[in-house]
ROKOL-139082 format. One line per field, with one value per residue: residue number from 1; x, y, z of N, C-alpha, C in turn. Coordinates in steps of 0.02 Angstrom, whole numbers, always signed. Each point is the difference from the previous one (the first is absolute). Example, Ala and Ser with C-alpha at 12.3 -4.5 7.8 and 13.67 -1.06 7.14 Angstrom:
<atoms>
semar: c(1 | 2);
n.X: c(+660 | -18);
n.Y: c(-284 | +53);
n.Z: c(+390 | -36);
ca.X: c(-45 | +42);
ca.Y: c(+59 | +59);
ca.Z: c(+0 | +3);
c.X: c(+45 | -39);
c.Y: c(+60 | +55);
c.Z: c(+0 | +37);
</atoms>
This chain:
<atoms>
semar: c(1 | 2 | 3 | 4 | 5 | 6 | 7 | 8 | 9 | 10 | 11 | 12 | 13 | 14 | 15 | 16 | 17 | 18 | 19 | 20 | 21 | 22 | 23 | 24 | 25 | 26 | 27 | 28 | 29 | 30 | 31 | 32 | 33 | 34 | 35 | 36 | 37 | 38 | 39 | 40 | 41 | 42 | 43 | 44 | 45 | 46 | 47 | 48 | 49 | 50 | 51 | 52 | 53 | 54 | 55 | 56 | 57 | 58 | 59 | 60 | 61 | 62 | 63 | 64 | 65 | 66 | 67 | 68 | 69 | 70 | 71 | 72 | 73 | 74 | 75);
n.X: c(+71 | +54 | -18 | +19 | -23 | -12 | -2 | -50 | -16 | -52 | -1 | +14 | +65 | +1 | -51 | +55 | -42 | +40 | -53 | -30 | -24 | -28 | -58 | -8 | -59 | +35 | +50 | -46 | -34 | +57 | +23 | -60 | +2 | +64 | -19 | -47 | +63 | -12 | +50 | -43 | -42 | +47 | +13 | -65 | -3 | +48 | -30 | -57 | +19 | +50 | +51 | +14 | +47 | -3 | +24 | -3 | +51 | -3 | +13 | -39 | +31 | -51 | -3 | -59 | -7 | -45 | -48 | -27 | -2 | -30 | -16 | -8 | +45 | +17 | -36);
n.Y: c(-354 | +35 | +8 | +58 | -27 | +62 | -35 | +44 | -35 | -7 | -57 | +11 | +12 | +15 | -47 | -25 | -20 | -49 | +9 | -57 | +23 | -61 | +9 | -20 | -25 | -19 | -20 | -30 | -22 | -14 | -24 | -30 | -19 | -17 | -25 | -16 | +2 | -65 | +38 | +28 | -7 | +28 | +48 | +4 | -2 | +38 | +30 | -12 | +7 | +44 | -38 | +1 | +35 | +65 | +2 | +68 | -14 | +46 | +35 | -54 | -11 | +1 | -67 | +22 | +28 | +25 | -26 | -6 | +62 | -27 | +57 | -35 | +43 | -17 | -56);
n.Z: c(-401 | +9 | +59 | +10 | +57 | +4 | +58 | +4 | +54 | +38 | -29 | -63 | +5 | -64 | +2 | -24 | -43 | -22 | -43 | -10 | -55 | +4 | +27 | -63 | +25 | +57 | -38 | -43 | +58 | +26 | -55 | -6 | +67 | -9 | -59 | +40 | +27 | +7 | +20 | +36 | -50 | -40 | +48 | +9 | -63 | +0 | +48 | -30 | -60 | +6 | -21 | +67 | -31 | +21 | +63 | -8 | +41 | +39 | -54 | -2 | -54 | -42 | -5 | -14 | -57 | +50 | -28 | +61 | +21 | +57 | +19 | +53 | +27 | -63 | +20);
ca.X: c(+10 | +31 | -16 | +20 | -45 | +30 | -55 | +7 | -64 | +3 | +38 | +61 | +26 | +51 | +17 | +5 | -16 | -8 | -44 | +4 | -71 | +11 | -61 | -5 | -61 | +15 | +49 | -32 | -43 | +43 | +25 | -57 | -20 | +50 | -10 | -56 | +17 | -36 | +57 | -25 | -29 | +56 | +37 | -37 | +6 | +67 | +7 | -40 | +8 | +68 | +44 | +57 | +62 | +54 | -8 | +64 | +21 | +24 | +65 | +13 | -30 | -25 | +46 | -22 | -45 | -68 | -39 | -42 | +15 | -57 | +5 | -63 | -25 | -10 | -57);
ca.Y: c(+67 | +13 | +68 | +24 | +35 | +35 | +8 | +55 | +11 | +12 | -53 | -14 | +60 | -11 | -71 | -15 | -70 | -21 | -49 | -30 | -18 | -51 | -16 | +45 | +42 | +50 | +45 | +47 | +43 | +49 | +44 | +40 | +45 | +46 | +44 | +40 | +36 | -28 | -32 | -31 | -66 | -41 | -15 | -50 | -68 | -19 | -13 | -59 | -55 | -18 | -34 | +39 | -24 | +23 | +63 | +38 | +44 | +72 | +5 | -56 | +8 | -66 | -34 | +9 | +57 | -24 | +29 | +49 | +21 | +39 | +30 | -5 | +63 | +49 | -20);
ca.Z: c(+12 | +65 | +28 | +67 | +42 | +57 | +45 | +51 | +30 | +71 | +33 | -33 | -35 | -47 | -12 | -72 | -17 | -76 | -12 | -67 | -23 | -52 | -42 | -59 | +5 | +48 | -29 | -46 | +35 | +33 | -52 | -25 | +52 | +0 | -56 | +17 | +59 | +57 | +37 | +66 | -15 | -25 | +57 | +36 | -32 | +8 | +72 | +19 | -45 | -20 | +46 | +27 | -18 | +42 | +39 | -8 | +55 | -16 | -32 | -45 | -64 | -26 | -44 | -73 | -6 | -7 | -55 | +32 | +70 | +28 | +69 | +31 | +30 | -50 | -47);
c.X: c(+27 | -13 | +32 | -53 | +33 | -60 | +13 | -73 | +10 | +45 | +68 | +26 | +61 | +21 | -5 | -4 | -3 | -50 | -2 | -76 | +11 | -62 | -7 | -54 | +14 | +49 | -34 | -45 | +41 | +24 | -59 | -17 | +55 | -3 | -61 | +7 | -41 | +52 | -23 | -22 | +53 | +40 | -33 | +6 | +71 | +13 | -35 | +10 | +70 | +34 | +58 | +64 | +56 | -17 | +68 | +8 | +20 | +69 | +17 | -37 | -27 | +51 | -17 | -46 | -73 | -37 | -38 | +23 | -62 | +12 | -72 | -29 | -12 | -58 | -64);
c.Y: c(+11 | +76 | +16 | +43 | +34 | +20 | +53 | +10 | +15 | -56 | -6 | +64 | -20 | -70 | -15 | -71 | -10 | -56 | -24 | -17 | -42 | -15 | +55 | +48 | +59 | +50 | +50 | +49 | +55 | +52 | +48 | +57 | +59 | +50 | +45 | +44 | -22 | -38 | -35 | -72 | -51 | -24 | -56 | -70 | -25 | -20 | -63 | -62 | -22 | -37 | +40 | -40 | +14 | +63 | +33 | +43 | +67 | -4 | -54 | +12 | -67 | -25 | +11 | +62 | -21 | +41 | +58 | +16 | +45 | +18 | +3 | +66 | +54 | -10 | +31);
c.Z: c(+68 | +16 | +66 | +31 | +64 | +45 | +54 | +26 | +73 | +41 | -24 | -35 | -39 | -6 | -77 | -13 | -73 | +0 | -74 | -17 | -59 | -49 | -50 | +10 | +52 | -26 | -47 | +33 | +35 | -54 | -23 | +52 | +2 | -56 | +7 | +59 | +59 | +44 | +63 | -14 | -23 | +62 | +42 | -32 | +7 | +72 | +14 | -43 | -16 | +60 | +20 | -24 | +49 | +38 | -9 | +57 | -20 | -25 | -52 | -66 | -25 | -49 | -74 | +3 | -6 | -56 | +28 | +69 | +18 | +73 | +30 | +21 | -56 | -46 | +26);
</atoms>
């Protein structure tokens, strides 16, 4: 599963990161949490367990369409 995380916190603003989650158990857990509208928990799993594939500077589009996009400041 590939996801786009858009980080907006006190230290970072509009930092876009493509992450990849490979373990089937984690993918199923993230999907389940998203279906239950528990986006914050899904975001935390992606942030802590996924591998960073690419940092996207402002104005650059990802090379592929991620399955999930989560905005940190909207959770």
